[in-house]
C-alpha positions as CSV (number, residue, x, y, z in Angstrom):
1,M,5.8,-20.8,-20.5
2,S,7.7,-20.9,-23.8
3,E,5.8,-20.6,-27.1
4,D,7.0,-24.1,-27.9
5,F,5.4,-25.5,-24.7
6,K,2.2,-23.6,-25.3
7,Q,1.9,-25.1,-28.8
8,A,2.8,-28.5,-27.4
9,A,-0.1,-28.2,-24.9
10,L,-2.5,-27.3,-27.6
11,D,-1.3,-30.2,-29.8
12,Y,-1.6,-32.6,-26.9
13,H,-5.2,-31.8,-26.5
14,E,-6.0,-31.9,-30.2
15,F,-4.2,-34.9,-31.5
16,P,-4.6,-37.8,-32.2
17,K,-8.2,-37.1,-31.2
18,P,-9.6,-34.0,-29.5
19,G,-9.7,-34.3,-25.7
20,K,-8.1,-36.6,-23.2
21,I,-10.8,-39.2,-22.4
22,S,-13.1,-41.7,-24.1
23,I,-15.5,-44.4,-23.3
24,E,-14.6,-48.1,-23.7
25,L,-16.8,-51.2,-23.7
26,T,-16.3,-53.7,-20.9
27,T,-18.5,-56.6,-22.2
28,P,-18.7,-58.4,-25.6
29,A,-20.8,-56.6,-28.3
30,Q,-20.1,-58.7,-31.4
31,T,-22.9,-61.1,-31.9
32,S,-26.7,-60.8,-32.1
33,R,-26.9,-62.5,-28.7
34,D,-24.4,-60.0,-27.2
35,L,-26.6,-57.1,-28.4
36,S,-29.7,-58.8,-27.1
37,L,-28.2,-59.1,-23.7
38,A,-26.7,-55.6,-23.7
39,Y,-29.9,-53.9,-24.7
40,S,-33.2,-55.3,-25.7
41,P,-34.7,-57.6,-24.4
42,G,-32.0,-58.6,-21.9
43,V,-31.5,-55.2,-20.3
44,A,-35.0,-55.5,-18.8
45,E,-33.7,-58.0,-16.2
46,P,-31.2,-55.6,-14.4
47,V,-33.8,-52.8,-14.7
48,K,-36.3,-54.8,-12.8
49,A,-33.7,-55.9,-10.2
50,I,-32.6,-52.3,-9.6
51,A,-36.3,-51.2,-9.3
52,A,-36.8,-53.9,-6.7
53,D,-33.6,-52.9,-4.8
54,P,-31.6,-49.7,-5.7
55,E,-28.4,-51.3,-4.2
56,N,-28.4,-53.6,-7.3
57,A,-27.3,-50.6,-9.3
58,Y,-23.8,-51.3,-7.9
59,R,-24.1,-54.9,-9.0
60,Y,-25.4,-54.5,-12.5
61,T,-24.1,-51.1,-13.7
62,A,-20.8,-49.1,-13.6
63,K,-22.1,-46.8,-10.9
64,G,-19.8,-48.2,-8.2
65,N,-16.6,-47.1,-10.0
66,L,-17.9,-43.9,-11.6
67,V,-17.1,-40.4,-10.4
68,A,-18.4,-37.2,-11.8
69,V,-16.0,-34.2,-12.0
70,I,-18.4,-31.3,-11.8
71,T,-17.7,-27.5,-12.0
72,D,-19.4,-24.2,-12.8
73,G,-16.1,-22.7,-14.1
74,T,-16.0,-19.9,-11.6
75,A,-12.4,-20.5,-10.4
76,I,-10.5,-22.3,-13.1
77,L,-6.9,-23.1,-11.9
78,G,-5.3,-19.7,-11.4
79,L,-7.2,-18.2,-14.3
80,G,-10.4,-17.1,-12.5
81,N,-14.0,-17.2,-13.7
82,L,-13.9,-18.1,-17.4
83,G,-17.1,-20.0,-17.5
84,P,-18.0,-23.7,-17.5
85,L,-17.1,-24.5,-21.1
86,A,-13.6,-23.1,-20.7
87,S,-13.1,-25.4,-17.7
88,K,-13.7,-28.6,-19.8
89,P,-10.0,-29.3,-20.5
90,V,-9.3,-29.1,-16.7
91,M,-12.2,-31.4,-15.9
92,E,-11.1,-33.9,-18.6
93,G,-7.6,-33.8,-17.1
94,K,-9.0,-34.6,-13.7
95,S,-10.8,-37.6,-15.3
96,L,-7.6,-38.7,-16.9
97,L,-5.8,-38.6,-13.5
98,F,-8.6,-40.6,-11.8
99,K,-8.2,-43.4,-14.4
100,R,-4.4,-43.3,-14.6
101,F,-3.6,-43.4,-10.9
102,A,-6.6,-45.3,-9.3
103,G,-8.5,-47.0,-12.1
104,V,-11.6,-44.9,-11.3
105,D,-13.9,-44.2,-14.3
106,S,-14.8,-40.5,-14.5
107,I,-16.8,-38.2,-16.6
108,D,-16.6,-34.4,-16.6
109,I,-19.7,-32.2,-16.3
110,E,-19.7,-28.5,-16.8
111,V,-22.8,-26.8,-15.4
112,E,-24.2,-23.4,-16.6
113,S,-26.0,-22.1,-13.5
114,E,-27.4,-18.7,-12.6
115,S,-26.9,-19.3,-8.8
116,P,-25.3,-21.6,-6.3
117,Q,-28.7,-23.1,-5.6
118,A,-29.3,-23.8,-9.3
119,F,-25.9,-25.6,-9.4
120,I,-26.9,-27.6,-6.2
121,D,-30.2,-28.6,-7.7
122,T,-28.6,-29.7,-11.0
123,V,-26.0,-31.9,-9.2
124,R,-28.5,-33.4,-6.8
125,R,-30.8,-34.4,-9.6
126,I,-28.0,-36.3,-11.5
127,A,-26.2,-37.7,-8.4
128,N,-27.8,-41.1,-8.6
129,T,-25.9,-41.8,-11.8
130,F,-22.6,-41.9,-10.0
131,G,-20.7,-43.5,-7.1
132,G,-19.1,-40.2,-6.1
133,I,-18.9,-36.6,-7.0
134,N,-15.7,-34.5,-7.2
135,L,-16.4,-30.8,-7.2
136,E,-13.8,-28.7,-8.8
137,D,-12.9,-25.0,-9.6
138,I,-15.8,-23.4,-7.8
139,K,-15.1,-20.1,-6.2
140,A,-15.3,-19.3,-2.5
141,P,-17.3,-18.7,-0.5
142,E,-20.0,-20.3,-2.6
143,C,-18.1,-23.6,-2.7
144,F,-18.5,-24.1,1.0
145,E,-22.3,-24.0,0.9
146,I,-22.5,-26.0,-2.3
147,E,-20.4,-28.8,-0.9
148,R,-22.1,-28.8,2.5
149,T,-25.6,-28.9,1.0
150,L,-24.7,-31.6,-1.5
151,I,-23.2,-33.8,1.2
152,E,-26.5,-33.5,3.2
153,Q,-28.7,-34.2,0.1
154,C,-26.7,-37.0,-1.6
155,D,-26.0,-40.5,-0.3
156,I,-22.7,-40.8,-2.2
157,P,-19.3,-39.1,-1.4
158,V,-19.1,-35.4,-2.4
159,F,-15.6,-34.0,-2.2
160,H,-14.4,-30.5,-3.2
161,D,-10.8,-31.3,-4.1
162,D,-9.6,-27.7,-4.3
163,Q,-10.3,-27.5,-0.6
164,H,-9.6,-30.9,0.8
165,G,-7.1,-32.4,-1.7
166,T,-4.7,-29.5,-1.1
167,A,-5.3,-29.7,2.7
168,I,-4.5,-33.4,2.9
169,V,-1.2,-33.2,1.0
170,T,-0.2,-30.0,2.9
171,V,-1.0,-31.4,6.3
172,A,1.0,-34.6,5.4
173,G,4.0,-32.5,4.5
174,A,3.7,-30.2,7.5
175,M,3.5,-33.1,9.9
176,N,6.7,-34.5,8.5
177,A,8.5,-31.1,8.3
178,L,7.7,-30.4,12.0
179,E,9.1,-33.8,12.9
180,I,12.3,-33.1,11.0
181,V,12.9,-29.8,12.8
182,G,11.9,-31.2,16.2
183,K,8.7,-29.1,16.7
184,K,5.4,-30.3,18.0
185,I,2.3,-29.4,16.1
186,E,0.4,-28.2,19.2
187,D,3.2,-25.7,19.8
188,A,3.6,-24.4,16.3
189,K,2.4,-21.0,15.1
190,M,1.2,-20.7,11.5
191,C,0.8,-17.7,9.2
192,V,-1.7,-18.4,6.4
193,L,-1.7,-16.0,3.5
194,G,-5.0,-16.3,1.6
195,A,-8.5,-17.0,3.1
196,G,-10.2,-18.9,0.3
197,A,-11.4,-22.5,0.0
198,A,-8.0,-24.2,0.2
199,A,-6.7,-22.0,3.1
200,I,-9.7,-22.6,5.2
201,S,-9.7,-26.4,4.6
202,C,-6.0,-26.6,5.2
203,S,-6.4,-24.8,8.5
204,K,-9.3,-27.0,9.6
205,L,-7.3,-30.1,8.9
206,M,-4.2,-28.7,10.7
207,I,-6.4,-28.2,13.8
208,L,-7.8,-31.8,13.5
209,A,-4.1,-32.9,13.3
210,G,-3.4,-31.1,16.6
211,M,-2.7,-27.4,15.9
212,K,-4.2,-25.0,18.3
213,P,-6.7,-22.6,16.6
214,E,-5.3,-19.6,18.5
215,N,-1.9,-20.3,16.8
216,I,-3.3,-19.8,13.3
217,F,-3.0,-16.3,11.9
218,M,-5.0,-16.2,8.7
219,C,-4.6,-13.1,6.4
220,D,-6.8,-11.9,3.7
221,R,-6.3,-8.7,1.6
222,N,-7.2,-6.6,4.6
223,G,-4.7,-8.2,6.9
224,V,-4.9,-10.6,9.9
225,I,-8.4,-12.1,10.5
226,H,-8.9,-11.0,14.1
227,S,-11.8,-10.9,16.5
228,G,-12.2,-7.2,16.2
229,R,-13.0,-7.2,12.5
230,T,-16.6,-6.7,11.3
231,D,-16.1,-7.4,7.6
232,L,-15.8,-11.2,7.8
233,N,-18.1,-13.8,6.3
234,Q,-19.1,-16.8,8.4
235,Y,-16.2,-18.9,7.0
236,K,-13.5,-16.4,7.7
237,A,-15.0,-15.5,11.1
238,G,-14.4,-19.1,12.2
239,F,-10.6,-18.2,12.2
240,A,-10.8,-14.8,13.9
241,V,-8.4,-14.8,16.8
242,E,-7.8,-12.5,19.8
243,T,-4.5,-10.9,18.8
244,D,-2.8,-7.6,18.3
245,K,-1.3,-8.8,15.0
246,R,-2.7,-6.8,12.1
247,T,-0.5,-7.3,9.1
248,V,1.2,-10.1,7.2
249,D,4.5,-8.9,8.7
250,D,3.0,-9.3,12.2
251,A,1.7,-12.7,11.4
252,L,5.1,-13.9,10.0
253,E,7.1,-12.7,13.0
254,G,8.1,-15.7,15.0
255,A,5.9,-18.0,12.9
256,D,7.0,-21.7,12.6
257,I,5.0,-22.2,9.4
258,F,4.1,-20.0,6.4
259,L,1.2,-21.4,4.3
260,G,0.7,-19.5,1.1
261,L,-2.5,-20.1,-0.8
262,S,-2.8,-16.7,-2.5
263,G,-0.9,-15.4,-5.5
264,P,2.6,-14.9,-7.0
265,N,5.4,-13.0,-5.2
266,M,3.3,-12.0,-2.3
267,V,6.0,-12.2,0.4
268,T,9.7,-11.1,0.3
269,G,12.9,-12.5,1.7
270,E,12.9,-9.7,4.3
271,Q,9.5,-10.9,5.6
272,I,10.6,-14.5,5.7
273,K,13.7,-13.5,7.8
274,A,11.4,-12.7,10.7
275,M,10.1,-16.3,11.0
276,A,11.2,-18.7,13.8
277,K,14.2,-21.0,13.6
278,D,13.9,-23.8,11.0
279,P,10.8,-22.2,9.3
280,I,8.5,-24.4,7.2
281,I,7.4,-22.6,4.1
282,F,4.6,-23.9,1.9
283,A,4.3,-21.4,-1.0
284,C,1.5,-23.1,-3.1
285,A,0.5,-20.4,-5.6
286,N,0.9,-21.8,-9.1
287,P,2.8,-21.5,-11.4
288,V,4.5,-18.7,-9.5
289,P,4.6,-19.2,-5.8
290,E,4.3,-16.6,-3.1
291,I,8.1,-16.6,-2.8
292,M,10.6,-18.5,-5.0
293,P,12.7,-21.2,-3.4
294,E,15.9,-19.5,-4.5
295,I,15.1,-16.5,-2.4
296,V,14.2,-18.6,0.6
297,S,17.4,-20.6,0.4
298,E,19.4,-17.4,0.3
299,V,17.8,-15.6,3.2
300,R,16.7,-18.7,5.3
301,P,19.0,-21.6,4.5
302,D,17.5,-23.4,7.6
303,A,14.0,-23.5,6.0
304,I,12.1,-26.5,4.7
305,M,10.4,-25.4,1.5
306,A,7.5,-26.8,-0.5
307,T,5.7,-25.4,-3.6
308,G,3.0,-26.6,-6.0
309,R,5.6,-27.0,-8.8
310,S,7.1,-30.2,-10.1
311,D,10.6,-28.7,-10.8
312,Y,11.4,-28.1,-7.1
313,P,11.5,-30.6,-4.2
314,N,8.4,-31.2,-2.0
315,Q,5.6,-30.6,-4.5
316,V,2.2,-30.2,-3.0
317,N,0.3,-32.1,-5.7
318,N,-3.4,-33.0,-5.3
319,V,-2.9,-36.1,-7.4
320,L,-1.3,-37.7,-4.3
321,G,-4.7,-37.6,-2.7
322,F,-8.0,-37.5,-4.6
323,P,-7.6,-40.6,-6.9
324,F,-6.8,-42.8,-3.9
325,I,-9.3,-41.2,-1.5
326,F,-12.1,-41.9,-4.0
327,R,-10.7,-45.4,-4.6
328,G,-10.9,-46.2,-0.9
329,A,-14.3,-44.6,-0.5
330,L,-15.8,-46.4,-3.5
331,D,-14.5,-49.8,-2.5
332,V,-16.3,-49.7,0.8
333,R,-19.3,-47.8,-0.7
334,A,-18.9,-44.9,1.7
335,K,-21.8,-42.5,2.0
336,R,-19.5,-39.6,2.5
337,I,-15.8,-38.6,2.9
338,N,-15.5,-37.4,6.5
339,E,-12.8,-35.6,8.5
340,E,-11.4,-38.9,9.8
341,M,-11.0,-40.2,6.3
342,K,-9.1,-37.0,5.3
343,L,-6.8,-37.2,8.3
344,A,-6.2,-40.9,7.6
345,A,-5.1,-40.0,4.1
346,A,-2.8,-37.3,5.3
347,K,-1.2,-39.6,7.9
348,A,-0.8,-42.4,5.2
349,L,1.0,-39.9,2.9
350,A,3.2,-38.7,5.7
351,G,4.1,-42.3,6.6
352,L,4.9,-43.3,3.0
353,A,7.5,-40.5,2.7
354,K,9.4,-42.2,5.5
355,E,9.6,-45.5,3.7
356,P,12.6,-46.4,1.4
357,V,12.0,-44.8,-2.0
358,A,11.2,-47.3,-4.7
359,Q,13.6,-47.6,-7.6
360,E,10.8,-46.7,-10.1
361,V,10.6,-43.3,-8.4
362,L,14.3,-42.7,-8.6
363,D,14.3,-43.7,-12.3
364,A,11.4,-41.4,-13.0
365,Y,13.1,-38.4,-11.6
366,G,16.7,-39.3,-12.7
367,L,17.9,-39.6,-9.1
368,E,20.6,-41.8,-7.6
369,S,19.0,-41.7,-4.1
370,L,16.3,-40.0,-2.1
371,E,15.3,-40.3,1.5
372,F,13.1,-38.7,4.1
373,G,14.5,-35.3,5.0
374,R,14.3,-31.6,4.2
375,E,14.0,-32.1,0.5
376,Y,11.7,-35.1,0.7
377,I,8.7,-34.6,3.0
378,I,6.0,-35.6,0.6
379,P,5.8,-38.8,-1.6
380,K,6.3,-38.5,-5.4
381,A,3.2,-38.8,-7.6
382,V,4.7,-41.7,-9.6
383,D,5.1,-43.9,-6.5
384,T,2.8,-46.8,-7.2
385,R,2.5,-47.6,-3.5
386,L,0.2,-44.6,-3.1
387,L,-2.7,-46.8,-4.5
388,G,-2.5,-49.3,-1.7
389,V,-1.3,-47.1,1.2
390,V,-3.8,-44.2,0.9
391,S,-6.8,-46.2,-0.4
392,S,-6.6,-48.7,2.4
393,A,-6.2,-46.0,5.1
394,V,-9.3,-44.2,3.7
395,A,-11.3,-47.4,3.5
396,K,-10.4,-48.4,7.0
397,A,-11.3,-45.0,8.4
398,A,-14.7,-45.1,6.6
399,V,-15.4,-48.6,8.1
400,D,-14.3,-47.5,11.5
401,T,-16.4,-44.4,11.5
402,G,-19.6,-46.1,10.3
403,V,-20.0,-44.4,6.9
404,A,-19.1,-47.5,4.9
405,S,-21.8,-49.7,3.4
406,K,-19.4,-52.6,2.8
407,P,-16.7,-54.2,4.9
408,Y,-13.0,-53.6,4.4
409,P,-12.2,-55.3,1.1
410,A,-10.5,-58.7,1.2
411,N,-8.1,-57.7,-1.6
412,Y,-6.8,-54.7,0.3
413,P,-4.2,-53.1,0.3
414,L,-4.2,-52.9,-3.5
415,K,-0.8,-53.5,-5.1
416,T,-1.5,-52.5,-8.7
417,L,-4.4,-51.3,-10.8
418,A,-4.9,-54.9,-11.9
419,D,-6.1,-55.8,-8.4
420,I,-9.2,-53.5,-8.8
């Protein structure tokens, strides 16, 4: 980043007021009567109603449209463990995106905790305040146990976006890319570089979408995760396969898909050359991917390429998922976000990319035209149709799988934020 951009980023967060979010009033608070209704003595009535039936909290408070973005700061973006306070700009940014794209109210919470169990206990004790919890920037493997335990202990959706948001967008793009090159997901072989939270979640969702587990060759810093290794934690062990492949080079040879969720410049053009015809390359490390698109286009012009960057085609961007996933879950008062809801979101994203591109999207990116194909396998973040398409798919899946407490909303699919 240039020095000008770095200063612009600091100024953006400092002016006109520090931070990116604030709280607004939703009811009148001008007269003496307004204040009597808002606080004492009027507030006693909803208090008694909620005490009589906890579900009334959704009727008389903001709980039903309120999501907490919670972290311990152990895995901030690509910066590592810088502590909870340093993560606050990221968590405020997440709250901004929730509001901007899906009309979801959100507040960030940065937790100082001496252990995963302490973090779990803290979140569980405050969960009643919210309609949903978005976990963020928590390092692996602790994030798996934290999410699993909180899902079990809370009766609201708990969703670790670093895992599942990336997975949903990646699987959507991969399904479309496979269709374009005429390959079936059940036949495809995939090399995964990285074995952290996002890599494991992406691989699980790919399997749910139809990929065979034995066709996934996941690599950590010690090479391919195979059944003969004795150094694997329980999460990596779930992807150990019977194979004679041992290195990243081995895993890439003949692979149809490369999924990079590791670090910058981790693979070379020579390695990519060994992939199968019409390779699909998702190099998601940010801001510098595992391999730059320019290198891929030079050595494998037949490739379909995606990155996490907005300055190249096919951006894997979590904002395509989490705001609308929570919107759908909140609107049917889902108790959790299950695998069927995640796959429904991925399929909805994949389907939207095949629709004619709206003029607003073309204008936003300065394009004359854009259509489904090698350089457009994933919708653009500014496509306002995401709100209706993804939210409705998630809400329907929640109802169909029995985790919703309310029926499919009569006002769905949403057209604009004004419909909320």
